[in-house]
N, CA, C and O atoms as CSV, one atom per row, in Angstrom:
chain,resi,resn,atom,element,x,y,z
A,1,MET,N,N,-0.725,47.271,-76.798
A,1,MET,CA,C,-0.665,48.692,-77.010
A,1,MET,C,C,-0.511,49.613,-75.620
A,1,MET,O,O,-1.282,49.583,-74.660
A,2,ARG,N,N,0.506,50.315,-75.743
A,2,ARG,CA,C,0.599,51.161,-74.606
A,2,ARG,C,C,-0.351,52.582,-74.413
A,2,ARG,O,O,-0.519,53.258,-75.428
A,3,LEU,N,N,-0.805,52.918,-73.478
A,3,LEU,CA,C,-2.014,53.900,-73.504
A,3,LEU,C,C,-1.296,54.767,-72.483
A,3,LEU,O,O,-0.714,54.172,-71.576
A,4,GLN,N,N,-1.263,56.002,-72.510
A,4,GLN,CA,C,-0.933,57.282,-71.281
A,4,GLN,C,C,-2.158,57.798,-71.178
A,4,GLN,O,O,-2.741,58.212,-72.180
A,5,ARG,N,N,-2.778,57.846,-69.790
A,5,ARG,CA,C,-3.811,58.091,-69.257
A,5,ARG,C,C,-3.806,59.888,-68.839
A,5,ARG,O,O,-2.815,60.349,-68.272
A,6,LEU,N,N,-4.622,60.502,-69.076
A,6,LEU,CA,C,-4.711,61.807,-68.791
A,6,LEU,C,C,-5.334,61.785,-67.259
A,6,LEU,O,O,-6.057,60.939,-66.732
A,7,ILE,N,N,-4.822,62.958,-66.759
A,7,ILE,CA,C,-5.475,62.999,-65.226
A,7,ILE,C,C,-7.091,63.647,-65.269
A,7,ILE,O,O,-7.882,63.422,-64.353
A,8,VAL,N,N,-7.454,64.496,-66.497
A,8,VAL,CA,C,-8.524,65.023,-66.085
A,8,VAL,C,C,-9.282,64.210,-67.439
A,8,VAL,O,O,-9.473,65.060,-68.308
A,9,PRO,N,N,-9.629,63.241,-67.759
A,9,PRO,CA,C,-10.370,62.759,-69.030
A,9,PRO,C,C,-11.636,63.388,-69.238
A,9,PRO,O,O,-11.890,63.697,-70.403
A,10,GLY,N,N,-12.695,63.707,-68.138
A,10,GLY,CA,C,-14.098,64.108,-68.268
A,10,GLY,C,C,-13.897,65.583,-69.137
A,10,GLY,O,O,-14.744,65.877,-69.980
A,11,LEU,N,N,-12.873,66.374,-68.914
A,11,LEU,CA,C,-12.744,67.765,-69.426
A,11,LEU,C,C,-12.207,67.651,-70.749
A,11,LEU,O,O,-12.483,68.572,-71.517
A,12,PHE,N,N,-11.437,66.633,-71.212
A,12,PHE,CA,C,-11.284,66.510,-72.782
A,12,PHE,C,C,-12.410,65.998,-73.258
A,12,PHE,O,O,-12.763,66.415,-74.361
A,13,VAL,N,N,-13.078,65.200,-72.722
A,13,VAL,CA,C,-14.263,64.636,-73.569
A,13,VAL,C,C,-15.304,65.834,-73.770
A,13,VAL,O,O,-15.896,65.916,-74.847
A,14,ALA,N,N,-15.520,66.697,-72.828
A,14,ALA,CA,C,-16.129,67.772,-73.056
A,14,ALA,C,C,-15.376,68.807,-74.408
A,14,ALA,O,O,-16.099,69.406,-75.204
A,15,LEU,N,N,-14.368,68.849,-74.451
A,15,LEU,CA,C,-13.767,69.810,-75.300
A,15,LEU,C,C,-13.417,68.984,-76.570
A,15,LEU,O,O,-12.641,69.340,-77.457
A,16,GLY,N,N,-14.083,67.881,-76.512
A,16,GLY,CA,C,-13.741,67.113,-77.884
A,16,GLY,C,C,-12.817,66.240,-78.212
A,16,GLY,O,O,-12.864,65.533,-79.219
A,17,PHE,N,N,-11.813,66.245,-77.273
A,17,PHE,CA,C,-10.606,65.524,-77.227
A,17,PHE,C,C,-10.761,64.100,-77.023
A,17,PHE,O,O,-11.817,63.601,-76.635
A,18,PHE,N,N,-9.657,63.412,-77.298
A,18,PHE,CA,C,-9.821,61.783,-76.599
A,18,PHE,C,C,-9.693,61.859,-75.051
A,18,PHE,O,O,-8.924,62.512,-74.345
A,19,SER,N,N,-10.695,60.982,-74.745
A,19,SER,CA,C,-11.027,61.274,-73.187
A,19,SER,C,C,-9.897,60.734,-72.552
A,19,SER,O,O,-9.262,61.465,-71.791
A,20,SER,N,N,-9.478,59.364,-72.774
A,20,SER,CA,C,-8.348,58.723,-72.071
A,20,SER,C,C,-6.965,58.298,-72.961
A,20,SER,O,O,-6.316,57.312,-72.612
A,21,VAL,N,N,-6.646,58.939,-73.891
A,21,VAL,CA,C,-5.410,58.447,-74.735
A,21,VAL,C,C,-4.981,59.921,-75.010
A,21,VAL,O,O,-5.659,60.879,-75.380
A,22,ASP,N,N,-3.611,59.814,-74.709
A,22,ASP,CA,C,-2.579,60.599,-75.033
A,22,ASP,C,C,-2.069,59.894,-76.189
A,22,ASP,O,O,-2.322,60.297,-77.324
A,23,ALA,N,N,-1.291,58.755,-75.947
A,23,ALA,CA,C,-0.612,58.435,-77.046
A,23,ALA,C,C,-0.588,56.693,-77.251
A,23,ALA,O,O,-0.394,55.848,-76.377
A,24,VAL,N,N,-0.817,56.517,-78.507
A,24,VAL,CA,C,-0.977,54.898,-78.775
A,24,VAL,C,C,0.239,54.595,-79.524
A,24,VAL,O,O,0.937,55.500,-79.981
A,25,GLU,N,N,0.613,52.967,-79.712
A,25,GLU,CA,C,1.837,52.577,-80.112
A,25,GLU,C,C,1.377,51.358,-80.781
A,25,GLU,O,O,0.308,50.999,-80.289
A,26,PRO,N,N,1.735,50.681,-81.606
A,26,PRO,CA,C,1.080,49.649,-82.136
A,26,PRO,C,C,1.332,48.544,-81.052
A,26,PRO,O,O,1.991,48.737,-80.030
A,27,THR,N,N,0.739,47.385,-81.391
A,27,THR,CA,C,1.169,46.313,-80.318
A,27,THR,C,C,2.413,45.720,-80.465
A,27,THR,O,O,3.021,45.607,-81.529
A,28,LYS,N,N,2.770,45.353,-79.403
A,28,LYS,CA,C,4.299,44.665,-79.395
A,28,LYS,C,C,4.091,42.880,-79.589
A,28,LYS,O,O,5.061,42.139,-79.749
A,29,ASP,N,N,2.974,42.494,-79.551
A,29,ASP,CA,C,2.284,41.016,-79.793
A,29,ASP,C,C,3.212,40.899,-81.552
A,29,ASP,O,O,3.321,41.657,-82.516
A,30,SER,N,N,3.645,39.701,-81.250
A,30,SER,CA,C,4.251,39.272,-82.520
A,30,SER,C,C,3.164,38.581,-83.286
A,30,SER,O,O,2.106,38.184,-82.798
A,31,LEU,N,N,3.553,38.474,-84.599
A,31,LEU,CA,C,2.301,37.992,-85.263
A,31,LEU,C,C,1.782,36.617,-85.230
A,31,LEU,O,O,0.667,36.209,-85.555
A,32,ASP,N,N,2.841,35.955,-84.757
A,32,ASP,CA,C,2.603,34.498,-84.319
A,32,ASP,C,C,1.856,34.693,-83.333
A,32,ASP,O,O,0.860,33.982,-83.472
A,33,VAL,N,N,1.793,35.487,-82.082
A,33,VAL,CA,C,1.020,35.269,-80.960
A,33,VAL,C,C,-0.233,35.903,-81.411
A,33,VAL,O,O,-1.185,35.506,-80.740
A,34,VAL,N,N,-0.667,37.070,-82.663
A,34,VAL,CA,C,-1.686,37.450,-82.875
A,34,VAL,C,C,-2.665,36.223,-83.472
A,34,VAL,O,O,-3.803,35.967,-83.079
A,35,LYS,N,N,-1.838,35.465,-84.637
A,35,LYS,CA,C,-2.457,34.370,-84.941
A,35,LYS,C,C,-2.898,33.026,-84.079
A,35,LYS,O,O,-3.668,32.151,-84.476
A,36,LYS,N,N,-2.343,33.069,-83.034
A,36,LYS,CA,C,-2.347,31.758,-82.053
A,36,LYS,C,C,-3.936,32.467,-81.265
A,36,LYS,O,O,-5.018,31.904,-81.103
A,37,LYS,N,N,-3.578,33.651,-80.962
A,37,LYS,CA,C,-5.028,34.122,-79.997
A,37,LYS,C,C,-6.336,34.076,-80.818
A,37,LYS,O,O,-7.497,33.872,-80.464
A,38,ILE,N,N,-5.831,34.310,-81.931
A,38,ILE,CA,C,-7.331,34.557,-83.263
A,38,ILE,C,C,-7.516,32.914,-83.210
A,38,ILE,O,O,-8.683,32.598,-82.980
A,39,ALA,N,N,-6.845,32.095,-83.332
A,39,ALA,CA,C,-7.109,30.684,-83.549
A,39,ALA,C,C,-8.106,29.909,-82.196
A,39,ALA,O,O,-9.001,29.068,-82.289
A,40,GLU,N,N,-7.551,30.553,-81.033
A,40,GLU,CA,C,-7.831,30.448,-79.908
A,40,GLU,C,C,-9.178,30.928,-79.495
A,40,GLU,O,O,-9.775,30.590,-78.473
A,41,LYS,N,N,-9.547,31.682,-80.328
A,41,LYS,CA,C,-11.124,32.519,-80.207
A,41,LYS,C,C,-10.568,33.517,-79.127
A,41,LYS,O,O,-11.575,34.093,-78.715
A,42,LYS,N,N,-9.587,33.961,-78.530
A,42,LYS,CA,C,-9.278,34.728,-77.499
A,42,LYS,C,C,-9.141,36.321,-78.224
A,42,LYS,O,O,-8.987,37.292,-77.483
A,43,ALA,N,N,-9.211,36.489,-79.701
A,43,ALA,CA,C,-8.846,37.483,-80.260
A,43,ALA,C,C,-9.929,37.600,-81.521
A,43,ALA,O,O,-10.550,36.613,-81.915
A,44,VAL,N,N,-10.085,38.969,-82.127
A,44,VAL,CA,C,-10.459,38.969,-83.547
A,44,VAL,C,C,-9.456,39.955,-84.514
A,44,VAL,O,O,-8.607,40.744,-84.099
A,45,LEU,N,N,-9.685,39.773,-85.409
A,45,LEU,CA,C,-9.400,41.038,-86.765
A,45,LEU,C,C,-10.193,41.828,-86.953
A,45,LEU,O,O,-11.274,41.338,-87.278
A,46,LEU,N,N,-10.163,43.072,-86.891
A,46,LEU,CA,C,-11.122,44.240,-87.381
A,46,LEU,C,C,-10.160,45.050,-88.191
A,46,LEU,O,O,-9.041,45.446,-87.866
A,47,ASP,N,N,-10.862,45.228,-89.387
A,47,ASP,CA,C,-10.039,45.906,-90.664
A,47,ASP,C,C,-10.809,47.007,-90.549
A,47,ASP,O,O,-12.016,46.890,-90.336
A,48,VAL,N,N,-10.206,48.230,-90.677
A,48,VAL,CA,C,-10.390,49.575,-90.227
A,48,VAL,C,C,-10.381,49.993,-91.735
A,48,VAL,O,O,-11.090,50.996,-91.800
A,49,ARG,N,N,-9.921,49.693,-92.926
A,49,ARG,CA,C,-9.983,49.986,-94.338
A,49,ARG,C,C,-11.533,50.611,-94.603
A,49,ARG,O,O,-12.450,50.153,-93.920
A,50,GLU,N,N,-11.785,51.564,-95.509
A,50,GLU,CA,C,-12.807,51.810,-95.816
A,50,GLU,C,C,-13.613,50.704,-96.830
A,50,GLU,O,O,-12.812,49.992,-97.435
A,51,LYS,N,N,-14.851,50.461,-97.092
A,51,LYS,CA,C,-15.621,49.396,-97.842
A,51,LYS,C,C,-14.906,49.148,-99.238
A,51,LYS,O,O,-14.889,47.951,-99.527
A,52,ASP,N,N,-14.396,49.865,-100.045
A,52,ASP,CA,C,-14.047,49.832,-101.509
A,52,ASP,C,C,-12.677,48.863,-101.330
A,52,ASP,O,O,-12.393,47.918,-102.066
A,53,GLU,N,N,-11.877,49.345,-100.136
A,53,GLU,CA,C,-10.600,48.385,-99.899
A,53,GLU,C,C,-11.078,47.258,-99.271
A,53,GLU,O,O,-10.257,46.342,-99.302
A,54,TRP,N,N,-11.898,47.049,-98.828
A,54,TRP,CA,C,-12.441,45.460,-97.598
A,54,TRP,C,C,-12.763,44.881,-99.226
A,54,TRP,O,O,-11.887,44.103,-99.604
A,55,ASP,N,N,-13.730,45.101,-100.111
A,55,ASP,CA,C,-14.294,44.753,-101.051
A,55,ASP,C,C,-13.421,44.178,-102.117
A,55,ASP,O,O,-13.698,43.225,-102.845
A,56,TYR,N,N,-12.128,45.020,-102.108
A,56,TYR,CA,C,-10.627,44.569,-102.908
A,56,TYR,C,C,-10.335,43.154,-102.491
A,56,TYR,O,O,-10.405,42.204,-103.271
A,57,GLY,N,N,-10.016,43.065,-101.264
A,57,GLY,CA,C,-9.447,41.732,-100.658
A,57,GLY,C,C,-9.530,41.823,-99.176
A,57,GLY,O,O,-9.464,43.009,-98.855
A,58,ARG,N,N,-9.655,40.989,-98.083
A,58,ARG,CA,C,-9.810,41.110,-97.026
A,58,ARG,C,C,-9.316,39.390,-96.104
A,58,ARG,O,O,-9.143,38.323,-96.693
A,59,LEU,N,N,-9.225,39.552,-94.996
A,59,LEU,CA,C,-8.198,38.405,-94.478
A,59,LEU,C,C,-9.562,37.575,-93.999
A,59,LEU,O,O,-10.510,38.162,-93.479
A,60,LYS,N,N,-9.548,36.354,-94.203
A,60,LYS,CA,C,-10.584,35.453,-93.493
A,60,LYS,C,C,-10.909,35.659,-91.960
A,60,LYS,O,O,-9.997,35.955,-91.187
A,61,ASP,N,N,-11.898,35.540,-91.625
A,61,ASP,CA,C,-12.644,35.743,-90.461
A,61,ASP,C,C,-12.607,37.206,-90.052
A,61,ASP,O,O,-13.060,37.443,-88.932
A,62,ALA,N,N,-12.139,38.242,-90.774
A,62,ALA,CA,C,-11.699,39.540,-90.312
A,62,ALA,C,C,-13.158,40.336,-90.215
A,62,ALA,O,O,-14.050,39.620,-90.672
A,63,VAL,N,N,-13.564,41.418,-89.819
A,63,VAL,CA,C,-14.794,42.066,-89.514
A,63,VAL,C,C,-14.231,43.355,-89.886
A,63,VAL,O,O,-13.035,43.575,-89.697
A,64,ASN,N,N,-14.988,44.206,-90.389
A,64,ASN,CA,C,-14.869,45.277,-91.372
A,64,ASN,C,C,-15.575,46.459,-90.679
A,64,ASN,O,O,-16.804,46.428,-90.758
A,65,LEU,N,N,-15.036,47.480,-90.025
A,65,LEU,CA,C,-15.666,48.754,-89.241
A,65,LEU,C,C,-14.476,49.793,-89.548
A,65,LEU,O,O,-13.418,50.018,-88.961
A,66,PRO,N,N,-15.155,50.412,-90.868
A,66,PRO,CA,C,-14.337,51.667,-91.537
A,66,PRO,C,C,-13.952,52.685,-90.393
A,66,PRO,O,O,-14.667,53.010,-89.445
A,67,LEU,N,N,-12.718,53.106,-90.667
A,67,LEU,CA,C,-12.168,54.231,-89.227
A,67,LEU,C,C,-13.469,55.372,-89.860
A,67,LEU,O,O,-13.908,56.086,-88.959
A,68,SER,N,N,-14.055,55.597,-91.122
A,68,SER,CA,C,-14.883,56.838,-91.520
A,68,SER,C,C,-16.191,56.555,-90.184
A,68,SER,O,O,-16.690,57.459,-89.514
A,69,VAL,N,N,-16.455,55.374,-90.092
A,69,VAL,CA,C,-17.404,54.848,-89.085
A,69,VAL,C,C,-17.199,55.259,-87.662
A,69,VAL,O,O,-17.958,55.913,-86.947
A,70,ILE,N,N,-16.025,54.749,-87.388
A,70,ILE,CA,C,-15.368,54.973,-86.090
A,70,ILE,C,C,-15.364,56.215,-85.696
A,70,ILE,O,O,-15.610,56.555,-84.539
A,71,GLU,N,N,-14.974,57.290,-86.992
A,71,GLU,CA,C,-15.064,58.495,-86.158
A,71,GLU,C,C,-16.239,59.261,-85.940
A,71,GLU,O,O,-16.234,60.372,-85.410
A,72,LYS,N,N,-17.511,58.506,-86.458
A,72,LYS,CA,C,-18.913,59.007,-86.153
A,72,LYS,C,C,-19.111,58.776,-84.861
A,72,LYS,O,O,-19.899,59.465,-84.214
A,73,GLY,N,N,-18.372,57.712,-84.293
A,73,GLY,CA,C,-18.913,57.414,-82.617
A,73,GLY,C,C,-18.893,56.026,-82.610
A,73,GLY,O,O,-19.784,55.635,-83.364
A,74,THR,N,N,-18.355,55.198,-82.162
A,74,THR,CA,C,-18.276,53.666,-81.884
A,74,THR,C,C,-18.177,53.506,-80.452
A,74,THR,O,O,-17.340,54.146,-79.816
A,75,THR,N,N,-19.187,52.478,-79.751
A,75,THR,CA,C,-19.490,52.514,-78.516
A,75,THR,C,C,-18.776,51.063,-78.174
A,75,THR,O,O,-18.298,50.324,-79.035
A,76,ALA,N,N,-18.793,50.787,-76.720
A,76,ALA,CA,C,-18.612,49.745,-76.227
A,76,ALA,C,C,-19.650,48.354,-76.635
A,76,ALA,O,O,-19.380,47.154,-76.693
A,77,ASP,N,N,-20.783,49.021,-76.852
A,77,ASP,CA,C,-22.044,48.189,-77.224
A,77,ASP,C,C,-21.690,47.732,-78.496
A,77,ASP,O,O,-21.586,46.536,-78.767
A,78,ASP,N,N,-21.501,48.648,-79.288
A,78,ASP,CA,C,-21.073,48.149,-80.985
A,78,ASP,C,C,-19.761,47.435,-81.109
A,78,ASP,O,O,-19.598,46.688,-82.074
A,79,LEU,N,N,-18.932,47.575,-80.334
A,79,LEU,CA,C,-17.907,46.445,-80.265
A,79,LEU,C,C,-18.126,45.086,-79.623
A,79,LEU,O,O,-17.479,44.100,-79.977
A,80,GLU,N,N,-18.752,45.063,-78.981
A,80,GLU,CA,C,-19.528,43.868,-78.135
A,80,GLU,C,C,-20.315,42.941,-78.885
A,80,GLU,O,O,-20.561,41.807,-78.475
A,81,LYS,N,N,-20.917,43.634,-80.529
A,81,LYS,CA,C,-21.283,42.913,-81.498
A,81,LYS,C,C,-19.968,42.293,-82.250
A,81,LYS,O,O,-19.990,41.204,-82.823
A,82,ILE,N,N,-19.149,42.898,-82.189
A,82,ILE,CA,C,-18.294,42.451,-83.150
A,82,ILE,C,C,-17.219,41.036,-82.415
A,82,ILE,O,O,-16.748,40.025,-82.935
A,83,ALA,N,N,-17.157,41.610,-80.959
A,83,ALA,CA,C,-16.275,40.583,-80.112
A,83,ALA,C,C,-16.830,40.383,-78.622
A,83,ALA,O,O,-17.598,41.263,-78.234
A,84,GLY,N,N,-16.580,39.491,-77.870
A,84,GLY,CA,C,-16.816,39.239,-76.579
A,84,GLY,C,C,-16.170,40.436,-75.637
A,84,GLY,O,O,-15.311,41.224,-76.033
A,85,LYS,N,N,-16.652,40.423,-74.539
A,85,LYS,CA,C,-16.085,41.618,-73.769
A,85,LYS,C,C,-14.806,41.313,-73.543
A,85,LYS,O,O,-14.012,42.249,-73.639
A,86,ASP,N,N,-14.280,39.980,-73.197
A,86,ASP,CA,C,-12.830,39.798,-72.888
A,86,ASP,C,C,-11.883,39.379,-74.101
A,86,ASP,O,O,-10.833,38.738,-74.054
A,87,THR,N,N,-12.565,39.934,-75.233
A,87,THR,CA,C,-11.549,39.334,-76.309
A,87,THR,C,C,-10.982,40.420,-76.761
A,87,THR,O,O,-11.506,41.529,-76.860
A,88,ILE,N,N,-9.706,40.054,-77.090
A,88,ILE,CA,C,-8.602,41.338,-77.644
A,88,ILE,C,C,-9.272,41.683,-79.202
A,88,ILE,O,O,-9.875,40.870,-79.902
A,89,ILE,N,N,-9.008,43.028,-79.514
A,89,ILE,CA,C,-9.509,43.303,-80.822
A,89,ILE,C,C,-8.145,43.792,-81.481
A,89,ILE,O,O,-7.513,44.754,-81.044
A,90,TYR,N,N,-7.773,43.061,-82.533
A,90,TYR,CA,C,-6.469,43.454,-83.260
A,90,TYR,C,C,-6.913,44.492,-84.525
A,90,TYR,O,O,-7.657,43.974,-85.356
A,91,LEU,N,N,-6.599,45.652,-84.712
A,91,LEU,CA,C,-6.867,46.498,-85.976
A,91,LEU,C,C,-6.060,46.277,-86.933
A,91,LEU,O,O,-4.902,46.084,-86.561
A,92,HIS,N,N,-6.257,46.229,-88.119
A,92,HIS,CA,C,-5.494,46.393,-89.127
A,92,HIS,C,C,-5.943,47.247,-90.327
A,92,HIS,O,O,-7.153,47.188,-90.545
A,93,CYS,N,N,-5.191,48.063,-91.185
A,93,CYS,CA,C,-5.600,48.419,-92.286
A,93,CYS,C,C,-4.601,48.507,-93.432
A,93,CYS,O,O,-3.783,47.588,-93.457
A,94,ALA,N,N,-4.526,49.225,-94.175
A,94,ALA,CA,C,-3.464,49.002,-95.620
A,94,ALA,C,C,-2.005,49.509,-94.927
A,94,ALA,O,O,-1.069,48.926,-95.476
A,95,ALA,N,N,-1.698,50.159,-94.188
A,95,ALA,CA,C,-0.334,50.323,-93.790
A,95,ALA,C,C,0.055,50.950,-92.407
A,95,ALA,O,O,1.068,51.625,-92.228
A,96,GLY,N,N,-0.670,50.710,-91.665
A,96,GLY,CA,C,-0.947,51.079,-90.114
A,96,GLY,C,C,-1.400,52.418,-89.479
A,96,GLY,O,O,-1.671,52.587,-88.290
A,97,ALA,N,N,-1.440,53.390,-90.523
A,97,ALA,CA,C,-1.911,54.402,-89.996
A,97,ALA,C,C,-3.236,54.271,-89.411
A,97,ALA,O,O,-3.278,54.334,-88.182
A,98,ARG,N,N,-4.186,54.124,-89.959
A,98,ARG,CA,C,-5.585,54.354,-89.946
A,98,ARG,C,C,-5.905,53.210,-88.301
A,98,ARG,O,O,-6.663,53.552,-87.393
A,99,SER,N,N,-5.328,52.263,-88.321
A,99,SER,CA,C,-5.431,51.340,-87.307
A,99,SER,C,C,-4.924,52.096,-86.071
A,99,SER,O,O,-5.406,51.673,-85.021
A,100,LEU,N,N,-4.085,53.090,-85.958
A,100,LEU,CA,C,-3.463,53.550,-84.859
A,100,LEU,C,C,-4.721,54.842,-84.669
A,100,LEU,O,O,-5.239,55.006,-83.564
A,101,GLU,N,N,-5.041,55.529,-85.628
A,101,GLU,CA,C,-6.228,56.544,-85.014
A,101,GLU,C,C,-7.278,55.719,-84.843
A,101,GLU,O,O,-8.122,56.427,-84.292
A,102,ALA,N,N,-7.866,54.298,-85.036
A,102,ALA,CA,C,-8.791,53.890,-84.574
A,102,ALA,C,C,-8.698,53.284,-83.140
A,102,ALA,O,O,-9.534,53.110,-82.253
A,103,ALA,N,N,-7.315,53.019,-83.255
A,103,ALA,CA,C,-7.013,52.358,-81.833
A,103,ALA,C,C,-7.481,53.754,-80.625
A,103,ALA,O,O,-8.313,53.666,-79.722
A,104,LYS,N,N,-6.812,54.722,-80.917
A,104,LYS,CA,C,-7.166,55.892,-80.464
A,104,LYS,C,C,-8.578,56.132,-80.144
A,104,LYS,O,O,-8.692,56.412,-78.951
A,105,ARG,N,N,-9.703,56.125,-80.780
A,105,ARG,CA,C,-10.727,56.604,-80.816
A,105,ARG,C,C,-11.393,55.357,-80.025
A,105,ARG,O,O,-12.296,55.674,-79.250
A,106,LEU,N,N,-11.023,53.778,-80.129
A,106,LEU,CA,C,-11.732,52.897,-79.715
A,106,LEU,C,C,-11.285,52.555,-78.231
A,106,LEU,O,O,-11.992,51.909,-77.457
A,107,ALA,N,N,-9.979,53.082,-77.910
A,107,ALA,CA,C,-9.883,52.883,-76.385
A,107,ALA,C,C,-10.606,53.108,-75.163
A,107,ALA,O,O,-10.699,52.405,-74.157
A,108,ILE,N,N,-11.316,54.720,-75.573
A,108,ILE,CA,C,-12.308,55.288,-74.632
A,108,ILE,C,C,-13.298,54.183,-74.579
A,108,ILE,O,O,-14.308,54.610,-74.019
A,109,THR,N,N,-13.436,52.870,-74.949
A,109,THR,CA,C,-14.776,52.443,-75.027
A,109,THR,C,C,-13.926,50.907,-73.884
A,109,THR,O,O,-14.363,49.768,-73.717
A,110,GLY,N,N,-12.863,51.443,-73.416
A,110,GLY,CA,C,-12.475,50.478,-72.219
A,110,GLY,C,C,-12.133,49.255,-72.881
A,110,GLY,O,O,-11.608,48.476,-72.086
A,111,ARG,N,N,-12.246,48.756,-74.148
A,111,ARG,CA,C,-11.864,47.468,-74.599
A,111,ARG,C,C,-10.608,47.513,-74.989
A,111,ARG,O,O,-9.921,48.510,-75.211
A,112,ASP,N,N,-10.238,46.017,-75.092
A,112,ASP,CA,C,-8.555,45.857,-75.261
A,112,ASP,C,C,-8.250,45.789,-76.712
A,112,ASP,O,O,-8.143,44.731,-77.332
A,113,VAL,N,N,-8.112,47.009,-77.232
A,113,VAL,CA,C,-7.828,47.194,-78.656
A,113,VAL,C,C,-6.331,47.245,-79.222
A,113,VAL,O,O,-5.493,47.941,-78.649
A,114,ARG,N,N,-6.097,46.690,-80.060
A,114,ARG,CA,C,-4.170,46.762,-80.334
A,114,ARG,C,C,-4.261,46.762,-81.836
A,114,ARG,O,O,-4.801,45.915,-82.548
A,115,SER,N,N,-3.447,48.198,-82.296
A,115,SER,CA,C,-3.030,48.457,-83.670
A,115,SER,C,C,-1.902,47.638,-83.990
A,115,SER,O,O,-0.866,47.660,-83.325
A,116,LEU,N,N,-2.132,46.712,-85.280
A,116,LEU,CA,C,-1.041,46.089,-85.925
A,116,LEU,C,C,-0.366,47.077,-86.608
A,116,LEU,O,O,-0.857,48.195,-86.767
A,117,LYS,N,N,0.697,46.767,-87.017
A,117,LYS,CA,C,1.691,47.698,-87.611
A,117,LYS,C,C,1.789,47.316,-89.186
A,117,LYS,O,O,1.738,48.124,-90.113
A,118,PRO,N,N,1.934,45.977,-89.283
A,118,PRO,CA,C,1.859,45.511,-90.789
A,118,PRO,C,C,0.368,45.728,-91.224
A,118,PRO,O,O,-0.543,45.509,-90.425
A,119,GLY,N,N,0.088,46.246,-92.746
A,119,GLY,CA,C,-0.864,46.373,-93.177
A,119,GLY,C,C,-1.375,45.143,-94.098
A,119,GLY,O,O,-0.700,44.137,-94.316
A,120,TYR,N,N,-2.447,45.340,-94.514
A,120,TYR,CA,C,-3.166,44.142,-95.216
A,120,TYR,C,C,-2.355,43.284,-96.187
A,120,TYR,O,O,-2.482,42.059,-96.187
A,121,ASN,N,N,-1.626,43.842,-96.911
A,121,ASN,CA,C,-0.497,42.886,-97.648
A,121,ASN,C,C,0.183,42.259,-97.104
A,121,ASN,O,O,0.179,41.046,-97.316
A,122,ALA,N,N,1.195,42.929,-96.020
A,122,ALA,CA,C,2.149,42.325,-95.234
A,122,ALA,C,C,1.531,41.198,-94.144
A,122,ALA,O,O,2.173,40.248,-93.696
A,123,LEU,N,N,0.481,41.446,-93.904
A,123,LEU,CA,C,-0.298,40.412,-93.055
A,123,LEU,C,C,-0.452,39.197,-94.063
A,123,LEU,O,O,-0.018,38.129,-93.631
A,124,VAL,N,N,-1.074,39.184,-95.511
A,124,VAL,CA,C,-1.049,38.069,-96.210
A,124,VAL,C,C,-0.010,37.262,-96.239
A,124,VAL,O,O,0.029,36.034,-96.156
A,125,LYS,N,N,1.098,38.289,-96.404
A,125,LYS,CA,C,2.648,37.738,-96.752
A,125,LYS,C,C,3.017,36.757,-95.403
A,125,LYS,O,O,3.498,35.624,-95.417
A,126,ALA,N,N,2.687,37.459,-94.427
A,126,ALA,CA,C,3.233,36.649,-93.145
A,126,ALA,C,C,2.405,35.411,-92.713
A,126,ALA,O,O,2.546,34.761,-91.677
A,127,GLY,N,N,1.340,35.178,-93.910
A,127,GLY,CA,C,0.566,33.967,-93.603
A,127,GLY,C,C,-0.888,34.149,-92.974
A,127,GLY,O,O,-1.685,33.213,-92.913
A,128,PHE,N,N,-1.105,35.160,-92.609
A,128,PHE,CA,C,-2.958,35.479,-92.478
A,128,PHE,C,C,-3.902,34.896,-93.851
A,128,PHE,O,O,-4.089,35.559,-94.871
A,129,PRO,N,N,-4.303,33.849,-93.666
A,129,PRO,CA,C,-5.232,33.760,-94.973
A,129,PRO,C,C,-6.336,34.773,-95.431
A,129,PRO,O,O,-6.999,35.398,-94.603
A,130,LYS,N,N,-6.517,34.918,-96.868
A,130,LYS,CA,C,-7.368,35.442,-97.576
A,130,LYS,C,C,-8.723,34.977,-97.269
A,130,LYS,O,O,-8.968,33.818,-96.936
A,131,ALA,N,N,-9.529,35.832,-97.377
A,131,ALA,CA,C,-11.033,34.984,-97.561
A,131,ALA,C,C,-11.015,34.829,-99.066
A,131,ALA,O,O,-10.317,35.364,-99.927
A,132,ARG,N,N,-12.178,33.767,-99.139
A,132,ARG,CA,C,-12.246,33.421,-100.586
A,132,ARG,C,C,-13.408,34.442,-100.840
A,132,ARG,O,O,-14.236,34.882,-100.042
A,133,PRO,N,N,-13.214,34.725,-102.332
A,133,PRO,CA,C,-14.123,35.792,-102.964
A,133,PRO,C,C,-15.656,35.615,-103.060
A,133,PRO,O,O,-16.348,36.494,-103.574
């Protein structure tokens, strides 16, 4: 994910804007690279869909942290409970828009967060295993 840093991040925090993120793009990592990093425990999947969508169907080994919760404020310590400090956090949702918004908000934690453009159904079709009910 490419981030463009602002010159005066503290001012933007005080004004309620994202502190260090001007623009976020989906990761350029291929889905094969994502699968490999997850298999090697170098990355985790973070599903930012809401709980009802998560309950409908989820990916194996994914963790749910809805965008509505992230919007209320998620810290680096909160993310530490999900993934180790040097672990990549790949974000996904239904179609990609919420994962981009979540990436903007989580980037201020200093963690390596990368939004996936493909949504849940596309990830399943690409071979990411579904969790058992």
